[in-house]
C-alpha positions in Angstrom: -33.7 8.6 -18.5 -36.3 6.1 -20.0 -35.1 2.7 -21.1 -37.5 1.6 -24.0 -38.6 -1.7 -22.6 -41.1 -3.4 -20.0 -38.8 -6.6 -20.0 -38.4 -6.8 -16.3 -35.0 -8.7 -16.8 -33.7 -6.0 -19.1 -34.8 -3.3 -17.0 -33.3 -4.7 -13.9 -29.8 -5.0 -15.7 -29.7 -1.6 -16.9 -30.8 -0.2 -13.8 -28.1 -2.1 -11.8 -25.5 -0.7 -14.2 -26.6 3.0 -14.3 -27.3 3.0 -10.4 -26.7 6.9 -10.3 -29.1 7.5 -12.7 -32.9 7.5 -12.4 -34.2 5.0 -15.4 -37.8 4.6 -15.9 -39.1 1.6 -17.9 -41.8 2.6 -20.4 -44.6 1.5 -18.0 -43.2 3.8 -15.3 -43.1 6.7 -17.7 -46.9 5.8 -18.5 -46.1 5.2 -22.2 -47.8 2.1 -23.9 -46.2 2.0 -27.3 -44.8 -1.0 -29.3 -42.1 0.2 -31.7 -42.2 -1.8 -34.8 -38.7 -3.5 -35.1 -38.2 -3.1 -39.0 -34.9 -2.2 -39.5 -32.2 -4.5 -41.0 -29.6 -4.0 -37.9 -29.5 -4.1 -34.2 -28.4 -0.5 -34.3 -31.1 0.6 -36.4 -33.8 -1.1 -34.6 -32.5 0.4 -31.3 -32.2 3.9 -32.8 -35.6 3.9 -34.0 -36.9 2.9 -30.6 -34.7 5.6 -28.8 -35.9 8.2 -31.2 -39.7 7.3 -31.0 -39.8 7.4 -27.2 -37.9 10.6 -27.2 -40.3 12.3 -29.4 -43.0 11.4 -27.3 -41.5 12.2 -24.1 -38.5 14.6 -24.8 -36.4 12.8 -22.1 -33.2 11.3 -22.9 -33.8 7.4 -23.9 -31.9 4.3 -24.1 -33.3 1.5 -26.2 -31.7 -2.0 -27.3 -31.9 -4.6 -29.8 -30.2 -7.9 -29.8 -29.9 -11.2 -31.2 -28.0 -14.5 -31.9 -26.0 -14.9 -34.7 -25.0 -18.5 -36.0 -21.6 -18.2 -37.8 -22.3 -21.3 -40.1 -25.6 -19.9 -41.3 -24.1 -16.4 -42.3 -25.0 -15.1 -38.8 -28.8 -16.0 -39.1 -31.3 -15.3 -37.4 -29.4 -12.1 -36.4 -31.8 -9.1 -36.4 -34.9 -11.7 -36.9 -34.0 -13.5 -33.9 -37.3 -12.9 -32.3 -39.6 -12.8 -35.5 -38.0 -15.3 -37.7 -40.5 -18.1 -36.8 -43.5 -15.6 -36.7 -44.5 -13.4 -33.8 -46.7 -16.0 -32.3 -43.7 -18.8 -32.0 -42.7 -19.8 -28.8 -39.1 -19.7 -27.5 -39.2 -23.3 -27.8 -40.2 -23.4 -31.2 -37.7 -20.8 -32.4 -34.9 -22.8 -30.6 -36.0 -26.2 -32.3 -35.8 -24.4 -35.7 -32.2 -23.0 -34.7 -31.1 -26.5 -33.6 -32.4 -28.2 -36.8 -30.5 -25.9 -39.1 -27.1 -25.9 -37.0 -27.4 -29.6 -36.4 -26.5 -30.1 -40.3 -23.5 -27.9 -39.8 -20.1 -28.9 -38.3 -19.3 -25.4 -37.0 -21.9 -24.5 -34.1 -20.1 -21.0 -33.3 -22.4 -18.4 -32.4 -22.5 -14.9 -30.8 -25.0 -12.8 -29.2 -24.9 -9.2 -30.1 -26.7 -6.4 -28.1 -26.7 -2.8 -29.2 -27.9 0.2 -26.9 -28.6 3.3 -28.2 -28.7 6.5 -26.0 -30.5 9.5 -27.6 -31.3 13.0 -26.2 -32.8 14.8 -29.1 -29.3 15.5 -30.4 -26.6 13.1 -29.4 -26.6 9.6 -30.5 -24.3 7.2 -28.6 -23.9 3.3 -28.9 -22.9 0.5 -26.7 -22.1 -2.7 -28.0 -21.7 -6.1 -26.4 -20.8 -9.3 -27.8 -21.0 -12.8 -26.3 -19.5 -15.7 -27.9 -20.5 -19.2 -27.7 -21.8 -22.3 -29.3 -25.3 -23.9 -29.9 -25.9 -26.9 -28.1 -28.7 -29.1 -26.8 -30.9 -27.5 -24.6 -29.9 -27.3 -20.9 -30.9 -25.2 -17.9 -34.3 -23.7 -16.6 -33.5 -20.1 -16.0 -33.6 -17.2 -18.6 -35.6 -17.1 -21.6 -35.4 -17.0 -25.6 -32.1 -18.8 -26.7 -30.7 -19.2 -23.4 -30.9 -22.9 -22.9 -29.1 -23.6 -26.3 -26.4 -20.9 -26.0 -23.4 -22.5 -24.2 -20.8 -20.0 -22.9 -17.0 -20.5 -23.3 -17.3 -21.7 -19.7 -19.4 -24.8 -20.7 -22.3 -23.4 -19.2 -25.6 -22.3 -21.2 -26.9 -19.1 -20.3 -30.1 -20.9 -18.8 -27.8 -22.5 -16.4 -26.6 -19.3 -14.9 -28.5 -17.8 -12.1 -30.1 -14.3 -12.6 -27.2 -12.6 -11.0 -24.4 -14.7 -12.8 -26.3 -13.7 -16.3 -26.7 -10.2 -15.4 -22.8 -9.6 -15.2 -22.4 -11.8 -18.3 -25.0 -11.0 -21.0 -24.3 -9.0 -24.2 -26.7 -6.4 -22.6 -24.7 -6.1 -19.6 -21.3 -5.5 -22.1 -23.2 -3.2 -23.9 -24.5 -1.4 -20.9 -20.9 -0.9 -19.7 -19.7 0.2 -23.2 -22.4 2.7 -23.3 -21.9 3.9 -19.8 -18.3 4.2 -20.3 -18.9 6.3 -23.9 -21.6 8.7 -21.8 -19.0 9.2 -19.1 -21.5 8.4 -16.2 
């Protein structure tokens, strides 16, 4: 199978869950493409990526999309998590904007949603992972994206977890387990 990503962290997570399968990253499959994520749902973006890569390779493909949804802000930024501040914005810049918006709210609850879509030219199977938490001032030095401002129910931010801890906690991990179970692998 191909996992439609070149993100080393994501690839490591997927390969550790689908141990029995040969999983290739885009780079390992010699594919140099950047599928535009323009759908209005996580599922839509993941399905689009899976279908595009399958069309090129004719190899079953898994693709993902994920983001943070802040309850008090009508689940914003959601599907726009990586793009709401512009393609060139840094993780820190995005986090500052999110914190500015959340700090005016009493409710700081949020969730990270990940959809993983498997597509083999015929079947579409979706795994979903949802991780609940709250938005807090940045803490921790591990991870990327919104990890420093997303606090788990345990009281630690995602950025305070080790890579190993995050890999068995993340919404992507939960989505991959769900997908693996639905695929019967």
